[in-house]
Each structure stands twice: as structure tokens, then as C-alpha cells.
Residue frames as qw, qx, qy, qz and C-alpha x, y, z in Angstrom:
[[0.389, -0.869, -0.107, 0.288, -8.25, -53.81, -30.75],
 [0.611, -0.170, 0.297, 0.714, -5.08, -53.42, -32.86],
 [0.243, 0.489, 0.442, 0.712, -6.91, -51.08, -35.23],
 [0.285, -0.882, -0.339, -0.159, -8.33, -48.90, -32.44],
 [0.361, 0.569, -0.313, 0.670, -5.85, -46.10, -31.63],
 [0.421, -0.630, 0.234, -0.609, -7.38, -45.19, -28.27],
 [0.943, -0.298, 0.029, -0.148, -7.59, -48.77, -27.03],
 [0.847, 0.255, -0.221, 0.411, -4.04, -49.56, -28.15],
 [0.184, 0.603, -0.317, 0.709, -2.69, -46.44, -26.43],
 [0.642, -0.566, 0.161, -0.491, -4.65, -47.15, -23.25],
 [0.984, -0.126, -0.091, 0.091, -3.13, -50.63, -23.11],
 [0.614, 0.422, -0.278, 0.607, 0.37, -49.16, -23.60],
 [0.158, -0.646, 0.256, -0.702, -0.26, -46.57, -20.87],
 [0.842, -0.443, 0.065, -0.302, -1.58, -49.21, -18.48],
 [0.937, 0.075, -0.176, 0.292, 1.40, -51.45, -19.16],
 [0.428, 0.473, -0.271, 0.721, 3.80, -48.53, -18.51],
 [0.394, -0.441, -0.611, 0.526, 1.97, -47.72, -15.27],
 [0.037, 0.133, 0.065, 0.988, 0.73, -44.33, -16.44],
 [0.566, -0.308, -0.220, -0.732, -2.90, -45.22, -15.81],
 [0.030, -0.016, 0.905, -0.423, -4.21, -46.77, -12.64],
 [0.395, -0.307, -0.599, -0.625, -7.67, -48.04, -13.48],
 [0.410, -0.440, -0.737, 0.307, -8.43, -48.68, -9.81],
 [0.141, -0.496, -0.289, 0.806, -8.51, -44.91, -9.38],
 [0.071, 0.205, 0.560, 0.799, -10.25, -44.13, -12.68],
 [0.261, 0.466, 0.486, -0.691, -13.29, -41.85, -12.59],
 [0.283, 0.246, 0.769, 0.517, -15.10, -42.86, -15.78],
 [0.056, 0.813, 0.574, 0.074, -17.94, -40.38, -15.23],
 [0.269, -0.795, -0.001, 0.544, -15.57, -37.45, -14.67],
 [0.593, 0.792, 0.095, 0.110, -14.99, -35.37, -17.81],
 [0.074, -0.900, 0.429, -0.020, -11.70, -33.95, -16.43],
 [0.688, -0.318, 0.646, 0.092, -10.33, -37.50, -15.98],
 [0.765, 0.456, 0.425, 0.165, -11.06, -38.28, -19.64],
 [0.318, 0.937, -0.112, 0.089, -9.42, -35.02, -20.76],
 [0.347, -0.739, 0.577, 0.031, -6.35, -35.80, -18.69],
 [0.782, -0.007, 0.613, 0.115, -6.30, -39.32, -20.16],
 [0.652, 0.714, 0.221, 0.125, -6.53, -37.95, -23.71],
 [0.080, 0.939, -0.331, 0.054, -3.65, -35.54, -23.07],
 [0.572, -0.507, 0.643, 0.049, -1.56, -38.34, -21.58],
 [0.798, 0.251, 0.531, 0.130, -2.25, -40.63, -24.54],
 [0.486, 0.869, 0.012, 0.093, -1.40, -37.87, -27.05],
 [0.158, -0.848, 0.505, -0.021, 1.89, -37.27, -25.27],
 [0.706, -0.242, 0.661, 0.072, 2.63, -40.99, -25.19],
 [0.759, 0.539, 0.344, 0.122, 1.95, -41.21, -28.94],
 [0.242, 0.939, -0.233, 0.069, 4.31, -38.28, -29.51],
 [0.438, -0.633, 0.638, 0.010, 6.97, -40.14, -27.50],
 [0.811, 0.126, 0.565, 0.079, 6.38, -43.29, -29.59],
 [0.608, 0.777, 0.113, 0.117, 6.74, -41.33, -32.81],
 [0.061, -0.900, 0.430, -0.029, 9.93, -39.75, -31.47],
 [0.674, -0.347, 0.647, 0.083, 11.37, -43.24, -30.85],
 [0.773, 0.429, 0.436, 0.166, 10.65, -44.28, -34.44],
 [0.351, 0.927, -0.069, 0.109, 12.13, -41.04, -35.82],
 [0.353, -0.767, 0.534, 0.035, 15.26, -41.54, -33.69],
 [0.766, -0.052, 0.619, 0.167, 15.71, -45.04, -35.10],
 [0.641, 0.701, 0.270, 0.157, 15.23, -43.71, -38.64],
 [0.057, 0.960, -0.269, 0.041, 17.80, -40.98, -38.00],
 [0.552, -0.549, 0.620, 0.098, 20.28, -43.51, -36.64],
 [0.786, 0.274, 0.525, 0.178, 19.74, -45.70, -39.69],
 [0.468, 0.869, 0.084, 0.136, 20.27, -42.78, -42.07],
 [0.114, -0.897, 0.427, -0.017, 23.45, -41.60, -40.33],
 [0.713, -0.306, 0.615, 0.140, 24.86, -45.15, -40.22],
 [0.761, 0.516, 0.348, 0.186, 24.49, -45.37, -44.00],
 [0.228, 0.960, -0.155, 0.049, 26.53, -42.20, -44.46],
 [0.223, -0.737, 0.637, -0.021, 29.56, -43.82, -42.85],
 [0.923, 0.032, 0.377, -0.066, 29.10, -47.29, -44.33],
 [0.136, 0.709, -0.613, -0.320, 32.26, -48.47, -46.10],
 [0.563, -0.060, 0.824, 0.012, 31.20, -51.94, -47.27],
 [0.069, 0.064, 0.787, 0.610, 30.03, -53.55, -50.47],
 [0.427, -0.090, -0.194, -0.878, 26.65, -52.62, -51.90],
 [0.642, -0.197, -0.701, -0.241, 25.20, -56.09, -51.26],
 [0.431, -0.232, -0.680, 0.545, 26.11, -55.95, -47.57],
 [0.089, 0.029, 0.160, -0.983, 24.75, -52.41, -47.33],
 [0.550, -0.154, -0.424, -0.702, 21.43, -53.51, -48.82],
 [0.614, -0.233, -0.751, 0.068, 21.26, -56.49, -46.45],
 [0.306, -0.236, -0.558, 0.735, 21.89, -54.40, -43.34],
 [0.230, -0.038, -0.079, -0.969, 19.62, -51.61, -44.61],
 [0.594, -0.229, -0.591, -0.496, 16.80, -54.14, -45.04],
 [0.547, -0.283, -0.716, 0.329, 17.34, -55.62, -41.56],
 [0.124, -0.167, -0.346, 0.915, 17.33, -52.14, -39.99],
 [0.369, -0.087, -0.270, -0.885, 14.27, -51.09, -42.00],
 [0.601, -0.289, -0.717, -0.203, 12.45, -54.28, -40.92],
 [0.397, -0.273, -0.626, 0.613, 13.30, -53.46, -37.28],
 [0.082, 0.087, 0.104, -0.987, 11.98, -49.90, -37.63],
 [0.507, -0.160, -0.497, -0.686, 8.81, -51.13, -39.34],
 [0.568, -0.284, -0.766, 0.098, 8.32, -53.75, -36.63],
 [0.253, -0.246, -0.492, 0.796, 8.77, -51.15, -33.88],
 [0.249, -0.009, -0.142, -0.958, 6.45, -48.71, -35.64],
 [0.566, -0.243, -0.641, -0.458, 3.78, -51.40, -35.98],
 [0.486, -0.317, -0.726, 0.370, 4.13, -52.26, -32.28],
 [0.128, -0.247, -0.329, 0.902, 3.84, -48.64, -31.19],
 [0.406, 0.282, -0.059, -0.867, 1.15, -47.66, -33.70],
 [0.299, 0.092, 0.948, 0.061, -0.78, -50.91, -34.12],
 [0.425, 0.661, 0.505, -0.357, -3.81, -49.08, -35.58],
 [0.414, 0.852, -0.155, -0.281, -1.72, -47.71, -38.48],
 [0.864, -0.104, 0.392, 0.299, 0.37, -50.45, -40.08],
 [0.031, -0.703, 0.438, 0.559, 3.35, -49.43, -42.21],
 [0.820, 0.518, -0.152, -0.189, 3.74, -50.43, -45.83],
 [0.588, -0.498, 0.602, 0.208, 6.37, -53.11, -46.20],
 [0.815, 0.329, 0.436, 0.191, 8.13, -54.90, -49.01],
 [0.586, 0.145, 0.316, 0.732, 9.96, -53.72, -52.08],
 [0.088, 0.795, 0.337, 0.497, 7.79, -50.64, -52.65],
 [0.467, -0.881, -0.069, 0.045, 8.49, -49.30, -49.14],
 [0.712, -0.332, 0.233, 0.573, 12.23, -49.90, -49.61],
 [0.444, 0.419, 0.378, 0.695, 12.24, -48.12, -52.95],
 [0.128, -0.907, -0.277, -0.291, 10.32, -45.20, -51.45],
 [0.585, -0.764, 0.072, 0.261, 12.87, -44.78, -48.63],
 [0.683, -0.073, 0.350, 0.637, 15.81, -45.24, -51.01],
 [0.291, 0.646, 0.380, 0.594, 14.41, -42.64, -53.42],
 [0.304, -0.932, -0.175, -0.095, 13.81, -40.26, -50.52],
 [0.655, -0.569, 0.185, 0.461, 17.43, -40.54, -49.41],
 [0.551, 0.210, 0.419, 0.690, 18.67, -39.94, -52.97],
 [0.072, 0.822, 0.366, 0.431, 16.35, -36.96, -53.41],
 [0.455, -0.881, -0.056, 0.115, 17.47, -35.46, -50.12],
 [0.675, -0.316, 0.289, 0.601, 21.15, -35.97, -50.99],
 [0.421, 0.396, 0.441, 0.686, 20.69, -34.39, -54.41],
 [0.124, -0.926, -0.302, -0.191, 18.77, -31.47, -52.87],
 [0.524, -0.794, 0.103, 0.292, 21.81, -30.73, -50.71],
 [0.504, -0.459, 0.502, 0.532, 24.67, -31.47, -53.09],
 [0.392, 0.553, -0.376, -0.632, 23.24, -31.56, -56.64],
 [0.916, 0.272, -0.110, -0.275, 22.64, -34.20, -59.31],
 [0.708, -0.469, 0.506, 0.151, 24.96, -37.13, -58.59],
 [0.777, 0.338, 0.410, 0.336, 25.58, -37.58, -62.35],
 [0.194, 0.979, -0.041, 0.049, 26.69, -33.96, -62.82],
 [0.765, 0.323, -0.268, 0.489, 30.47, -33.86, -63.59],
 [0.018, -0.662, 0.320, -0.678, 30.93, -30.97, -61.14],
 [0.756, -0.481, 0.196, -0.398, 29.31, -32.98, -58.32],
 [0.980, 0.052, -0.114, 0.158, 31.34, -36.08, -59.23],
 [0.502, 0.515, -0.325, 0.614, 34.54, -33.97, -59.13],
 [0.355, -0.644, 0.283, -0.616, 33.47, -32.48, -55.76],
 [0.925, -0.316, 0.076, -0.196, 32.95, -35.98, -54.36],
 [0.868, 0.240, -0.218, 0.377, 36.32, -37.19, -55.63],
 [0.193, 0.613, -0.340, 0.687, 37.96, -34.16, -54.03],
 [0.629, -0.548, 0.206, -0.511, 36.09, -34.87, -50.80],
 [0.992, -0.094, -0.078, 0.031, 37.17, -38.51, -50.84],
 [0.652, 0.419, -0.303, 0.554, 40.75, -37.38, -51.27],
 [0.159, -0.639, 0.315, -0.683, 40.43, -34.96, -48.33],
 [0.858, -0.398, 0.088, -0.313, 38.99, -37.77, -46.22],
 [0.926, 0.137, -0.198, 0.290, 41.95, -40.00, -47.15],
 [0.350, 0.537, -0.329, 0.694, 44.35, -37.18, -46.20],
 [0.490, -0.602, 0.211, -0.594, 42.43, -36.57, -42.96],
 [0.967, -0.237, -0.053, -0.080, 42.70, -40.27, -42.08],
 [0.797, 0.218, -0.216, 0.520, 46.43, -39.98, -42.61],
 [0.463, -0.706, -0.240, 0.479, 46.49, -36.87, -40.46],
 [0.435, -0.031, 0.260, 0.862, 47.57, -34.43, -43.17],
 [0.097, -0.377, -0.395, -0.832, 44.39, -32.37, -43.70],
 [0.251, 0.102, 0.506, -0.819, 41.69, -30.56, -41.68],
 [0.203, 0.403, 0.887, 0.092, 38.25, -32.12, -42.16],
 [0.263, 0.212, -0.067, -0.939, 35.73, -30.17, -44.24],
 [0.642, 0.373, 0.553, -0.377, 32.31, -30.90, -45.63],
 [0.611, 0.325, 0.595, 0.409, 31.71, -31.86, -49.31],
 [0.243, 0.914, 0.267, 0.186, 30.89, -28.22, -49.99],
 [0.532, 0.475, -0.226, 0.664, 34.28, -27.11, -48.66],
 [0.365, -0.779, 0.116, -0.496, 33.16, -25.64, -45.31],
 [0.251, 0.339, -0.795, 0.436, 35.32, -26.48, -42.34],
 [0.642, -0.470, -0.595, -0.111, 33.75, -28.72, -39.73],
 [0.304, -0.731, 0.299, -0.533, 33.45, -27.35, -36.22],
 [0.419, 0.118, -0.836, 0.335, 35.22, -29.26, -33.50],
 [0.629, -0.625, -0.301, -0.351, 32.86, -30.25, -30.71],
 [0.205, 0.412, -0.641, 0.614, 34.23, -29.52, -27.25]]
């Protein structure tokens, strides 16, 4: 049953109380259409949960100020949690795990970063990062207004 999308989603819906099989009308086409729409929406919600976890993982890495080994350890633990949750929500579509999956995610983060800021080995980008790190130090000391690595001022949320 783990490889059957419909069956797995029906079990999830029954567990969550979205389907009451005592009132099911199996010969009614409208009931099946309503069920299909409900299951599609539930699958969208499941995917949203996984994407939210991935977003939280990505943003946590941006503010990580620890050694590389610790970062890799926590990254792996978080990635294992996301994969486990994905597999539980989408049992019919197991995620790739292991070193290849980690490398794929790591490469994706690097590619995305370089798309926004440029090649990380480019002397101009290195200088920009050093300048940004200095601004962050000054901001932590209360002597500078925060800006992004590209020099734009951050908006204060009210």
C-alpha cells in the first residue's frame, strides 16, 4: 500500500478525520470526485509542509556561525528529518538518500547563491563579502545600519 498514492492518501485522510467511511457512497460519482479533490488538497498541504521545513533549513544555514564539521552534522540531521517526513507524507514516492542526495542539495544551494551574488571565487565577490562581514560586525556593535551584501538597505519590519 505504501507505493499506492491513492491508498496512502485515503489512509491519511481517514486518520485525520477528513473521510467518514460510514457515510461513504461508493457508487456515487460525485462522492469520488469530492474525495479526489480532498486528497489532492491534502497532498498539496503535505508538500507545503515539506517545503516549509526545507525553507527553514536553508535559512538556518544562512545564520550559522559554527565550524564546518558542526554545520555538516546539523545539516545532515535536518536533511534526514526532512527526508523522513517526506517519505511519511508521500510513501509512494521515496526520496533519494545518502551522499548523492546531500551533494545535490549542497550544489543547489551553491548554485542559487552564485546566481544571486556571483562566483564565490571572483575577487570582486570576495571583497564584497569581506565588506559585508565588516558591516555586520559594525552593526553588531551598533555603529552601522544593516544592508544586504549588494549594498541595499534592509527594510525594518513594523
